[in-house]
C-alpha positions in Angstrom: -11.2 -49.8 -4.3 -9.6 -49.3 -7.7 -11.0 -46.7 -10.0 -13.4 -45.5 -7.3 -14.0 -42.0 -5.9 -15.9 -41.5 -2.7 -16.3 -38.0 -1.3 -18.7 -35.9 0.8 -19.4 -32.2 1.2 -21.5 -30.2 3.7 -24.1 -28.3 1.7 -25.9 -26.7 4.6 -26.1 -27.4 8.3 -28.5 -30.3 7.8 -27.5 -31.5 4.3 -24.6 -33.5 3.0 -23.9 -34.2 -0.6 -22.1 -37.6 -1.2 -20.5 -38.5 -4.5 -19.5 -42.0 -5.7 -17.8 -42.6 -9.0 -17.3 -46.4 -9.4 -18.0 -49.4 -11.6 -19.6 -50.9 -8.5 -23.1 -49.9 -7.5 -23.9 -49.1 -3.9 -26.0 -51.8 -2.2 -29.5 -50.8 -1.2 -29.0 -52.0 2.3 -25.7 -50.1 2.8 -26.6 -46.9 4.6 -24.5 -43.7 4.9 -23.4 -43.1 8.5 -22.1 -39.9 9.9 -19.5 -40.6 12.5 -18.9 -37.7 14.9 -15.5 -37.4 16.7 -15.1 -41.2 16.4 -17.7 -41.6 19.1 -21.3 -41.0 17.8 -22.9 -42.5 14.8 -25.9 -40.9 13.0 -27.6 -42.7 10.1 -28.3 -40.2 7.3 -31.5 -40.1 5.4 -31.1 -40.2 1.6 -33.5 -37.5 0.3 -32.4 -37.4 -3.3 -30.4 -39.5 -5.7 -29.2 -38.8 -9.2 -26.8 -40.4 -11.8 -24.6 -38.9 -14.5 -22.1 -40.8 -16.6 -21.1 -43.2 -13.8 -21.3 -40.5 -11.1 -23.9 -41.1 -8.4 -24.9 -38.2 -6.2 -26.8 -38.6 -3.0 -28.3 -35.7 -1.1 -28.6 -36.8 2.6 -30.2 -35.1 5.5 -29.3 -35.0 9.2 -32.1 -34.3 11.7 -29.7 -32.6 14.1 -27.7 -29.5 13.0 -24.2 -30.3 11.9 -22.1 -28.1 14.1 -18.6 -26.9 13.0 -15.7 -27.8 15.2 -16.1 -31.6 15.2 -14.3 -34.3 13.2 -16.9 -35.8 10.8 -16.5 -38.9 8.8 -18.9 -40.4 6.3 -18.9 -44.2 6.3 -20.5 -46.6 3.9 -20.1 -50.4 4.1 -19.5 -50.8 0.4 -16.9 -48.0 0.0 -15.3 -47.4 3.3 -14.8 -44.0 4.9 -14.1 -40.4 3.8 -13.8 -37.2 5.7 -16.7 -34.8 5.4 -15.5 -31.6 3.7 -17.0 -28.7 5.6 -15.2 -25.9 3.7 -18.3 -24.8 1.8 -19.7 -23.6 5.2 -17.8 -20.4 4.6 -20.4 -19.6 1.9 -23.4 -20.1 4.1 -25.4 -16.9 4.5 -25.1 -16.7 8.2 -21.4 -17.7 8.4 -20.0 -14.2 8.9 -22.6 -13.3 11.5 -22.2 -16.6 13.3 -18.4 -16.6 13.5 -17.4 -13.0 13.5 -15.0 -12.5 16.4 -14.7 -9.0 17.8 -11.8 -9.5 20.1 -8.5 -7.7 19.7 -6.4 -10.5 21.1 -5.8 -12.9 18.2 -2.2 -14.1 18.0 0.1 -14.4 21.1 -0.6 -12.1 24.1 2.5 -12.1 26.3 3.1 -11.3 30.0 6.0 -12.6 32.1 3.6 -14.7 34.0 1.7 -16.3 31.1 1.1 -16.2 27.3 -2.2 -16.7 25.7 -2.5 -18.0 22.1 -5.7 -17.4 20.1 -6.4 -18.5 16.5 -9.6 -18.0 14.6 -10.3 -21.3 12.9 -14.1 -21.9 12.8 -14.0 -24.9 10.4 -11.3 -26.7 12.3 -12.0 -29.9 14.3 -8.6 -29.7 16.1 -5.9 -27.1 16.6 -2.6 -27.8 18.4 0.2 -25.5 19.4 3.8 -26.5 18.7 6.3 -24.4 20.7 10.0 -24.5 21.5 12.8 -22.5 23.0 15.2 -20.8 20.6 18.0 -23.1 21.8 15.9 -26.3 21.3 15.1 -28.3 18.3 12.2 -30.1 19.9 8.7 -28.7 19.8 6.4 -29.2 22.8 2.8 -29.9 21.7 -0.4 -28.6 23.4 -4.0 -29.2 22.3 -6.0 -25.9 22.1 -9.5 -25.5 23.3 -12.3 -24.4 21.0 -14.2 -21.4 22.2 -16.8 -18.9 21.1 -16.9 -17.9 17.4 -14.5 -20.7 16.4 -11.5 -19.3 18.2 -9.1 -21.8 19.6 -7.3 -20.8 22.8 -4.5 -21.9 25.0 -2.8 -20.2 28.0 0.7 -21.4 29.0 1.8 -20.4 32.5 5.4 -19.1 32.8 7.7 -16.8 30.8 7.6 -17.7 27.1 9.5 -14.6 25.8 11.3 -15.4 22.5 9.7 -18.9 22.1 9.1 -20.0 18.6 5.7 -21.5 17.7 3.5 -22.9 14.9 0.0 -24.2 14.8 -1.2 -27.6 13.6 -4.7 -27.2 12.1 -7.1 -30.0 11.1 -9.8 -29.0 8.6 -12.0 -31.6 7.0 -9.6 -34.4 8.0 -6.6 -32.6 6.5 -3.9 -31.6 8.9 -1.5 -28.7 8.0 1.3 -26.9 9.9 1.2 -23.1 9.7 2.5 -20.0 11.2 0.3 -17.6 13.1 -1.5 -15.2 10.7 -1.6 -12.7 13.6 2.0 -13.2 14.6 3.9 -10.0 15.4 7.4 -11.4 14.9 9.0 -14.4 13.2 12.3 -16.0 12.4 13.9 -15.7 8.9 11.7 -16.2 5.9 8.6 -16.7 8.1 9.7 -20.2 9.2 8.4 -19.8 12.8 6.3 -17.3 14.6 7.9 -15.7 17.7 6.5 -14.7 21.1 7.5 -11.1 21.8 7.7 -9.0 25.0 6.8 -5.5 23.6 8.1 -3.8 26.7 11.6 -4.7 25.3 10.8 -2.9 22.0 9.7 0.4 23.4 11.6 3.4 22.2 10.7 7.0 21.8 9.1 7.4 18.4 9.1 11.2 18.7 5.5 11.6 17.5 5.2 14.7 19.6 7.8 16.3 17.3 5.6 16.0 14.2 3.7 18.9 12.8 0.0 18.7 12.4 -1.6 19.2 8.9 -5.1 20.4 8.3 -5.5 19.1 4.8 -3.9 16.5 2.6 -2.9 19.1 0.1 -0.3 20.4 2.6 1.6 17.1 2.1 4.7 16.7 0.0 5.4 13.0 -0.3 8.8 11.4 -1.1 8.6 7.7 -2.0 11.5 5.2 -1.7 12.4 1.6 -1.1 14.5 1.0 2.1 17.2 -0.9 0.3 17.4 1.5 -2.7 18.1 4.5 -0.6 21.1 3.0 1.2 22.6 0.3 -1.0 24.7 2.4 -3.4 28.5 2.0 -3.0 29.0 5.7 -3.5 28.3 6.6 0.1 29.8 5.9 3.5 26.4 4.5 4.9 27.4 1.6 7.1 24.2 -0.4 7.3 23.6 -0.6 3.6 20.2 -2.0 2.6 19.0 -2.0 6.2 16.5 -0.1 8.4 19.5 1.2 10.4 21.1 2.6 7.3 18.3 5.3 7.4 19.1 6.2 11.0 22.7 7.2 10.3 23.4 10.9 10.4 26.4 12.7 8.9 26.7 10.3 6.0 28.1 11.6 2.7 28.4 10.7 -0.9 31.9 10.5 -2.5 31.3 14.0 -3.7 30.7 15.2 -0.1 26.9 15.7 -0.5 24.4 14.4 2.1 23.3 10.7 1.8 20.5 8.6 3.2 18.6 10.1 6.0 20.5 13.4 5.7 19.7 13.7 2.0 16.0 13.2 2.7 16.1 15.8 5.5 18.0 18.1 3.1 15.1 17.8 0.5 12.5 18.6 3.3 9.4 16.6 2.4 6.5 16.5 4.9 6.1 12.7 4.5 8.1 9.8 3.2 6.3 6.8 1.6 8.1 3.5 2.2 7.6 0.7 -0.2 6.4 -2.4 1.7 8.1 -2.9 5.0 5.8 -5.7 6.3 7.2 -9.3 5.7 7.2 -10.2 2.1 8.0 -13.5 0.4 10.3 -13.3 -2.5 13.6 -12.2 -0.9 15.6 -14.7 1.1 16.1 -12.8 4.4 19.3 -14.7 5.1 20.8 -13.9 1.7 19.2 -10.5 0.7 21.8 -9.8 -1.9 20.8 -12.9 -3.9 17.3 -11.6 -4.8 15.6 -8.3 -5.2 11.9 -7.3 -4.9 9.8 -4.2 -4.2 7.7 -6.3 -1.7 4.3 -6.4 -3.3 4.0 -10.1 -2.3 2.7 -10.1 1.3 3.5 -13.0 3.6 2.9 -11.7 7.1 0.9 -8.5 7.6 1.9 -7.8 11.2 5.6 -8.6 10.9 8.3 -6.3 9.6 10.4 -7.4 6.6 13.5 -9.3 7.8 15.8 -8.6 4.9 16.2 -5.0 6.2 17.2 -6.3 9.7 20.7 -7.0 10.9 19.6 -10.4 12.3 16.5 -11.8 10.6 16.4 -14.8 12.9 16.1 -12.6 16.0 12.4 -11.8 16.4 13.3 -8.5 18.1 15.8 -7.2 15.5 13.4 -6.3 12.8 10.9 -4.6 15.2 13.4 -2.5 17.1 15.5 -1.5 14.0 12.4 -0.5 12.1 11.2 1.6 15.1 14.6 3.3 15.2 14.3 4.2 11.5 10.8 5.6 12.0 11.9 7.5 15.1 14.8 9.1 13.1 12.3 10.5 10.5 9.9 11.7 13.2 12.7 13.3 15.2 13.3 15.4 12.1 9.7 16.3 11.6 9.1 13.9 8.7 6.0 11.7 8.8 6.1 8.1 7.6 3.5 6.6 5.3 3.5 2.8 4.8 2.7 1.1 1.5 0.3 -1.7 2.2 -1.0 -4.5 -0.1 -4.3 -5.8 1.1 -5.6 -6.8 -2.4 -3.7 -10.1 -2.6 -1.0 -12.2 -0.9 2.0 -14.0 -2.3 0.2 -17.3 -2.9 -3.3 -18.2 -1.7 -2.7 -21.9 -1.6 0.4 -21.6 0.6 -0.8 -18.7 2.8 -1.5 -19.1 6.5 -5.0 -17.8 5.8 -5.9 -20.7 3.5 -4.4 -23.3 5.8 -6.3 -22.0 8.8 -9.7 -21.2 7.2 -9.9 -22.8 3.8 -12.3 -21.2 1.2 -12.8 -18.0 3.2 -10.2 -15.3 2.6 -10.0 -15.1 -1.2 -12.6 -13.7 -3.6 -14.0 -16.0 -6.2 -15.8 -15.6 -9.5 -19.3 -16.9 -10.0 -17.9 -20.1 -11.5 -15.9 -20.8 -8.3 -12.5 -19.9 -9.7 -10.2 -17.4 -7.9 -10.5 -13.8 -8.9 -7.4 -12.4 -10.5 -7.9 -8.6 -10.6 -4.5 -8.2 -8.9 -2.8 -10.3 -11.6 -1.6 -12.6 -8.8 -4.5 -15.1 -8.9 -5.7 -14.5 -5.3 -7.7 -11.3 -4.6 -8.5 -11.0 -0.9 -12.2 -10.9 -0.3 -12.2 -7.7 1.7 -15.9 -7.6 2.2 -15.8 -10.8 4.4 -16.1 -9.7 8.0 -12.9 -11.4 9.3 -10.9 -10.3 6.3 -12.0 -6.7 6.9 -11.2 -7.2 10.6 -7.7 -8.4 9.8 -7.1 -5.4 7.6 -8.3 -2.9 10.2 -6.4 -4.7 13.0 -3.2 -4.5 11.0 -3.6 -0.8 10.2 -4.4 0.0 13.8 -1.5 -2.1 15.0 1.1 -0.4 12.8 -0.1 3.1 13.9 -0.2 2.3 17.6 3.0 0.2 17.8 5.3 1.8 15.2 3.8 5.3 14.9 2.9 5.0 11.3 1.4 8.3 10.0 -0.5 7.2 6.9 -1.1 4.5 4.4 -0.7 4.1 0.6 -3.0 1.2 -0.6 -1.8 -0.9 -3.5 -4.5 -1.6 -6.1 -7.1 -0.1 -3.8 -9.8 -0.6 -6.4 -9.9 -4.2 -5.4 -10.8 -3.3 -1.8 -14.5 -2.5 -1.1 -15.5 1.0 -0.1 -17.0 -0.1 3.3 -13.6 -1.5 4.3 -11.8 1.6 3.2 -14.1 4.1 4.9 -13.9 2.0 8.1 -10.1 2.1 7.8 -10.3 5.9 7.6 -12.4 6.1 10.7 -10.4 3.7 12.8 -7.0 5.1 11.9 -8.1 8.8 12.3 -9.5 7.9 15.8 -5.8 7.4 16.7 -4.2 10.0 14.4 -6.7 12.6 13.2 -4.3 13.9 10.5 -3.3 10.5 9.2 -3.3 10.2 5.4 -5.0 7.3 3.6 -4.7 7.1 -0.2 -4.0 4.7 -2.9 -4.3 3.4 -6.5 -7.9 3.7 -7.6 -7.6 1.7 -10.8 -10.8 -0.2 -11.8 -9.7 -3.8 -11.9 -11.6 -6.8 -13.0 -12.8 -8.6 -9.9 -16.0 -10.2 -8.6 -17.0 -7.1 -6.7 -19.8 -4.8 -7.9 -18.4 -1.7 -9.6 -20.2 0.6 -7.2 -18.5 -1.1 -4.3 -14.9 -0.8 -5.4 -12.6 2.0 -4.1 -11.9 3.4 -7.5 -11.4 6.9 -8.7 -14.9 6.6 -10.3 -16.3 6.2 -6.8 -14.1 8.9 -5.1 -17.1 10.9 -4.2 -18.1 8.0 -1.8 -14.7 8.3 0.0 -14.1 12.0 0.7 -11.2 11.3 3.1 -9.2 9.0 0.7 -6.7 10.3 -1.8 -6.1 8.8 -5.2 -3.1 8.6 -7.6 -4.2 10.9 -10.4 -3.1 9.2 -13.6 -4.8 12.0 -15.6 -2.3 14.5 -14.1 0.5 12.1 -15.0 -0.6 11.6 -18.6 -1.4 15.2 -19.3 1.7 16.7 -17.6 4.4 14.3 -18.8 2.6 12.0 -21.3 1.5 8.4 -21.0 3.4 5.6 -19.4 4.5 4.0 -22.7 8.2 4.5 -23.5 8.0 2.6 -26.7 6.1 2.9 -30.0 2.8 4.4 -28.6 4.5 7.0 -26.4 3.2 10.6 -26.5 4.5 13.7 -24.7 2.5 15.7 -22.3 2.0 19.4 -21.9 5.3 20.2 -20.0 7.1 18.2 -22.7 5.9 20.7 -25.3 2.6 19.1 -26.4 0.6 22.3 -26.0 -2.5 20.7 -27.4 -2.9 19.5 -23.8 -3.2 23.1 -22.6 -6.9 22.8 -21.5 -6.2 19.4 -20.0 -3.3 20.9 -18.0 -5.7 23.5 -16.5 -8.0 20.8 -15.4 -5.1 18.9 -13.7 -3.7 22.0 -12.2 -7.1 22.5 -10.4 -6.7 19.2 -8.7 -9.0 17.5 -11.2 -11.8 18.6 -8.9 -13.4 21.4 -10.9 -15.8 21.0 -13.8 -13.4 22.5 -16.4 -13.3 20.8 -19.8 -13.6 17.4 -18.0 -16.0 16.2 -15.4 -14.4 16.4 -11.9 -12.7 13.2 -10.8 -12.7 14.3 -7.1 -14.8 16.1 -4.6 -11.8 18.1 -3.6 -8.2 18.7 -4.6 -7.3 17.1 -1.3 -8.0 13.7 -3.0 -5.6 14.2 -5.9 -2.1 12.7 -5.7 -0.3 14.8 -8.3 2.5 12.6 -9.6 4.5 12.0 -12.8 6.6 9.2 -11.5 6.4 6.5 -8.9 8.1 3.1 -8.4 6.0 1.6 -11.1 6.7 2.0 -14.9 9.5 4.0 -16.5 11.0 7.1 -15.0 10.0 10.6 -16.0 13.6 11.3 -17.2 13.4 8.3 -19.5 10.2 9.8 -20.8 11.9 13.1 -21.5 14.8 11.2 -23.1 12.4 9.3 -25.4 11.1 12.5 -26.8 14.2 14.7 -26.7 16.7 12.0 -27.6 19.1 14.1 -29.6 18.9 17.2 -27.4 21.6 18.1 -24.9 21.4 17.0 -21.3 21.0 20.6 -20.2 17.7 20.9 -22.0 16.4 17.6 -20.6 17.2 18.6 -17.1 15.5 22.0 -17.6 12.3 20.2 -18.7 12.6 17.9 -15.7 12.8 20.9 -13.3 9.7 22.4 -14.9 7.8 19.1 -14.5 8.8 19.0 -10.8 7.6 22.6 -10.4 4.2 21.7 -11.9 3.9 18.9 -9.4 4.7 21.3 -6.5 2.4 24.1 -7.5 -0.7 22.4 -8.7 -3.7 22.0 -6.4 -3.5 18.6 -4.7 -0.9 16.5 -3.0 2.7 16.7 -4.3 4.3 13.3 -4.8 7.9 12.6 -5.9 9.6 9.3 -6.4 13.2 9.1 -5.2 15.6 10.0 -7.9 13.0 11.9 -9.9 14.6 15.1 -8.9 18.0 14.3 -10.4 16.7 12.4 -13.5 17.6 8.9 -12.6 17.0 6.4 -15.4 16.0 2.8 -15.7 17.4 2.5 -19.2 13.8 2.5 -20.6 12.8 -0.5 -18.5 9.1 -0.3 -17.5 8.7 -2.8 -14.6 11.7 -3.3 -12.5 10.1 -4.9 -9.4 12.6 -7.8 -9.4 15.4 -6.5 -11.5 17.9 -5.6 -8.8 19.9 -2.7 -7.7 21.2 -1.8 -11.2 17.8 -0.5 -12.2 16.3 0.5 -8.8 19.0 1.9 -6.5 19.4 5.6 -5.7 22.6 6.3 -7.6 24.5 8.9 -5.4 27.1 9.4 -8.1 24.4 10.9 -10.3 23.4 13.1 -7.3 27.0 14.4 -7.2 26.9 15.3 -10.8 23.4 16.8 -10.7 23.3 18.3 -7.3 21.9 21.5 -8.7 18.7 19.6 -9.6 18.4 18.3 -6.0 18.8 21.9 -4.8 16.0 22.9 -7.1 13.6 20.3 -5.7 14.6 21.3 -2.2 13.8 24.9 -3.0 10.4 24.0 -4.6 9.5 22.0 -1.4 10.7 24.9 0.7 8.7 27.4 -1.4 5.5 25.3 -1.2 5.8 24.8 2.5 6.3 28.5 3.1 3.3 29.4 1.0 1.3 26.3 1.7 -1.5 28.4 3.2 -2.6 29.3 -0.3 -3.4 25.6 -0.8 -4.7 24.7 2.7 -7.2 27.6 2.7 -9.2 26.1 -0.2 -11.7 23.8 1.4 -13.9 23.0 -1.6 -13.7 22.7 -5.4 -15.9 25.8 -5.6 -13.2 27.8 -3.7 -10.6 26.6 -6.2 -12.7 27.3 -9.2 -13.6 30.9 -8.1 -10.1 31.8 -7.1 -8.2 30.9 -10.3 -8.0 32.8 -13.5 -6.3 31.5 -16.7 -4.6 33.7 -19.2 -3.5 32.0 -22.4 -0.1 33.3 -23.6 1.5 32.9 -27.0 2.7 29.6 -28.3 0.6 27.6 -25.8 2.2 29.0 -22.6 0.0 29.7 -19.6 -0.4 32.4 -16.9 -2.5 31.6 -13.9 -3.7 34.3 -11.4 -4.6 32.8 -8.0 -6.5 34.8 -5.3 -6.6 33.5 -1.8 -10.1 32.8 -0.6 -10.2 36.0 1.5 -8.6 38.0 -1.4 -5.8 39.0 0.9 -3.1 37.5 -1.3 -2.6 37.2 -5.1 -0.2 34.9 -6.8 0.7 34.4 -10.4 2.1 31.2 -12.1 3.7 31.2 -15.5 4.4 27.9 -17.3 6.3 28.1 -20.6 6.7 24.5 -22.0 8.0 25.8 -25.3 11.4 26.5 -26.9 10.7 30.2 -27.2 11.1 33.0 -24.6 7.8 34.8 -23.7 7.5 38.4 -22.5 4.8 39.2 -19.9 3.5 42.5 -18.6 1.6 42.4 -15.3 -1.2 44.6 -14.2 0.5 45.3 -10.9 3.9 45.0 -9.3 4.9 41.4 -8.6 7.8 39.8 -6.7 9.4 36.6 -8.1 9.4 33.9 -5.4 10.2 30.8 -7.5 12.3 31.1 -10.6 14.5 29.0 -12.8 16.9 28.7 -9.9 14.2 27.7 -7.4 12.7 29.4 -4.4 13.9 32.9 -3.8 13.7 33.5 -0.1 15.1 37.0 0.1 13.8 38.5 -3.1 12.6 42.1 -2.5 12.5 43.4 -6.1 9.0 44.0 -7.6 8.6 44.0 -11.4 5.9 44.6 -14.0 7.6 43.1 -17.0 9.2 39.7 -17.1 10.7 37.5 -19.7 9.9 33.8 -19.2 12.6 31.6 -20.6 11.9 28.4 -22.5 10.9 25.3 -20.5 10.6 27.2 -17.2 8.0 27.7 -14.5 7.9 30.9 -12.4 5.8 31.9 -9.4 5.1 35.5 -8.3 3.3 37.1 -5.5 1.6 40.5 -5.9 2.6 43.4 -3.6 0.2 44.4 -0.9 -0.2 47.7 0.9 2.5 46.7 3.5 5.2 45.9 1.0 8.0 48.3 0.3 8.4 48.3 -3.5 11.9 48.2 -5.0 11.1 48.6 -8.7 12.8 47.0 -11.6 11.8 46.8 -15.3 13.3 43.4 -15.9 
């Protein structure tokens, strides 16, 4: 009928709201009929009727409960038929309790004898499986059976290894084709889900070779993007831009220095942090050189990214090659942390989640619009039971199947605290020393402030670490590289002296600021990560006309501050050698030019890489001084600050049992400073880095401009070779 709208929505399990907008009035003797599965007809009772500017609303009741899982049509003789929209059922109070599925078998469960497919689709009236061999263009179609909690299930007898499949899901009369949200493998660009025999992917992940860490503060994290670390033309890495590129040993730069895996081994971090390695949307996996992205646009949470694989269309390639990369790090004693994005997906309207269960997975404002705290228009509603389950299932899967050792959560402040604390419990049940940490920024979303996993709520999440932006802004200065940029303490702004002391203490002690954390084990101490401008660009911004030698000296001092402050040391790849993004702030899609690890710069600044290597070595050798401090009270009572001239700082550190005494001197000024100690001290970290074999003890020391130095006091067992210099 021209210029007529006829629609119907389920309001509760006994109530349907029908809307008619038309120039024609409904006849009094024309009832509303509810047609169930094209078989049963129920005449609805009109309980209420209202009019507004040509729109007529009818509130109708059904004596029997309207159960989900059926095809419902509203029929009226005057206006024809319309599908009943049941999507609002996801907002009913009892929905999560009624339809929460506890099973761990969603997706495709394979054996050589049979494969079982399960899909949680509680609103759907019909779900079908489309499946085909890799060599066939024709899908076979099977209707799936609805079971408990709205899970549709189908078991196919026979060997379906490598078969490609999709689901056809009918919600409220609308039929859509989708991939499996719980798929473990796919073809290129997520076109089809793939059945996998995981016995074929088993390799030794060398988890037994990994050291155990008591506290997060023992960790030294090195962050990089898989493509960035291997793509540069100045190395002989064969599999450039691929997982396998980080399995190659003996690879060199043009200058003969270690590259790729060997370079990371050379630096010696305890953990690497990989930018997203699950399947993300905005890189064409068949033409990975045509686009660039960091990967913060999730498409499939259980599937490895295919652009890093040698054959994206082979469901096995990405799984096996990623495992080989992880195994290579593990074999060398390096743990692997995975960057995960559970705050949003690439696009809510095109996601498998929305196609399978409309109106469920994404958080909404009170006015019904999508929350946009992520800046992507589609915050995941992590407090919903099956969203939370999906997150936990994914975290557990990556730990069990790929040997992942920890997680960095993007925009963690958009995830509710209950979900994060459950994630800690479930992951640590498998790996007790796994790390969980993330960005605790307070974003605008329809989640109560006291429920968000933000820095402000860090006391509610004692086993979760947070990126400490206060440390960043006080040590190096703020993120701004333009007009409002200001330098931090290590860049010579000694007005930040007291703030630096607070940061040095892991922002966990009530010193000039209220503590941000319960413990320094929650503080990720960083001055650069993949986001925003590089620390070297920050230095260049404020020392534009100074020689490169001075800028690199300041860089080394910043890296020393990160290493020897209380908390978790975090370095972004290239930070150690002063890589630049030419003052660009956000390079998430700007290509290799701005993002790659430039090995030609490494060749020209290898001394700076040696310096970070030595800092890492020094911290690992003397890490006990950090791991022994269990509480913020321990940290507070064991550190003594001595203000030196011109805003420089001396820190005396006593181990909790008073058996060791250390001294740090930070001189972020352009003047040398003379220091006289109250005892004999041995220099263990100087301008050249960690001094492994130093045996000379001194009482007087000249601290050069823009340097950090670490000393250890003699004890009764030390043989003292005295020096006055």
